[in-house]
C-alpha positions, 0 to 999 in steps of 0.5 A: 884092157884085157891082154890078148897075149894072156888069153891066147896063152890060156887057150893054148894050154886048154887046147893041149890038154883037150888034145891029150884026151882026144889022143887017149880016146883014139888009142882006146886008152880012154873009153866012153865008159871011162870018161863017164867014170871020170865025170863022176869023180870030177863032179862029186869029188874034185870040183868041191875039193878045189872050192874048199882048198881055195877058201882055206888058202885065203889068208885074210877074213873077208868082210861080210858087206863086201861078200854080200855085194859080190853075191848080189852082183853074181846072182844078178849076172847069172840071172841075166845070162840065163835070160840071154840063153833062153832068148837065144834058144828061142831065136834058134828054135831049139827043142826042149833038150837043146834049149836046156843045153843052150841055157846051161852053156850061156850061164855056166862059163869057164870061170874056174880054169880060164876066169881065175887066171885071166882075172888075176893076170889082167885085173890083179888080186883086188878083184879076186874076192868077186871072182871067188864069190862068183865061183861059189854062186856058180856051184850053188846054182849049178848043183841046185838048178843046173844038174836037175835040169840036165837030169830032167832033159836026159829023162825026156830024151829017154822017154821020147818026150822032147819037143812033144806036147803032152796033156796038162796033167803030164806037165804037172808031173814033169814040174813035180819031177823038176822040183824034186830034182832041185831039192836033191841038188841041195844035198849034192856034194858040190852044194855042200862044199860051196856052203862050207867054203862061204863060212871059211871065207867069213870066219877063216877057221884053222883047218888042219893040214890032214884035211887041207892037203888032201883037198888041195891035191884032189882039187889040182886034178880038176882041170886036167881031168875035165879037159880029158873028158872034153877031149873024148867028146871031141874025138867022138864027133867029126871035127868038121861038124863043129865048123859047119854047124850054123846054129852053133856059130850063131850061139857062140857069137851071140854068147861071146860078143853080145851077151857080155855087153848087155849084161855089163850095160844092165849092171853098170849103174850098180857098180862104182869101181871100174875094176869090179865092173871089168871082173864082172864083164870078164867072167861073163865073156869067158867061153862056155864051161865044160861042167854041164857037158861032164854031167850030161856025159855022166847021165848018158845024155847026148853031149855033142851040142855041149861039145860043139858049143864049148870047143867053138866058144873056146877057140874064138875066145881070144877074139871075142873076149878082147872085142866084147870088153872093148865095146863094153868100155865104149858103151858103158859110161 
């Protein structure tokens, strides 16, 4: 069973870092333009660096069969999370831009800063292979499909097309644009970093310290910089709007309580080891991650929905994670 004390401790750390970002913004020491510049650094430099440095620090070679099973489970979990997000967006009757945001927040949880320490503290090192592969799948999917979709939503908003019907040939052009953006994602630094990390885990080659040390130092900045950017978004919007937005509350409750149970029930027949099943459940149940919001800010897309969803899901996660895990244990044979 997941320890509530560990969860609360992690949430307090996150909240403190977010408050630093909000304070700097209120004092005009970190502007919106500065946050967009930091977003670029996070997306293109520090996030790939933390993946590579984590792979380099792993001391043993992981068998290909074990990695293959972890990949299959991770891809299946993300597909189910994407489907859940799409159904939630239909329930909330969201327009095109908000629908993309809801799917992104449903799929891309905070599996890095919250998921890794929680899994290690509550489930032990035996599940870290799955946690690591899950993070790699996260990156592969986000940079090849997530980033292009957010960029596509930004273009729709700029053109005033969101939620509007268009001629059939217009739909064809939009589809072609989306496909081109997905192809561009294959050349993204995050995708390249994830692929290199996979080969490092499989072969564990000797990496000289002149390469590994800069990656380690850059990767360590990710959490702090990400929370600063999130703090700017918090400070830019009235906090009361976070607590009074009914649709956001419906989203975070469905995402935090119902989605983990449904994903766990769907994947349980394919998982024999209980600790691995708990790892899958935990990484689905952690709150929405802030990487989609960071990319949205970088592309000058309205990120208030992202900010509300991330903040609320984080604030209530000390309740939703233990409750969803307990209910899943009762329902899954």
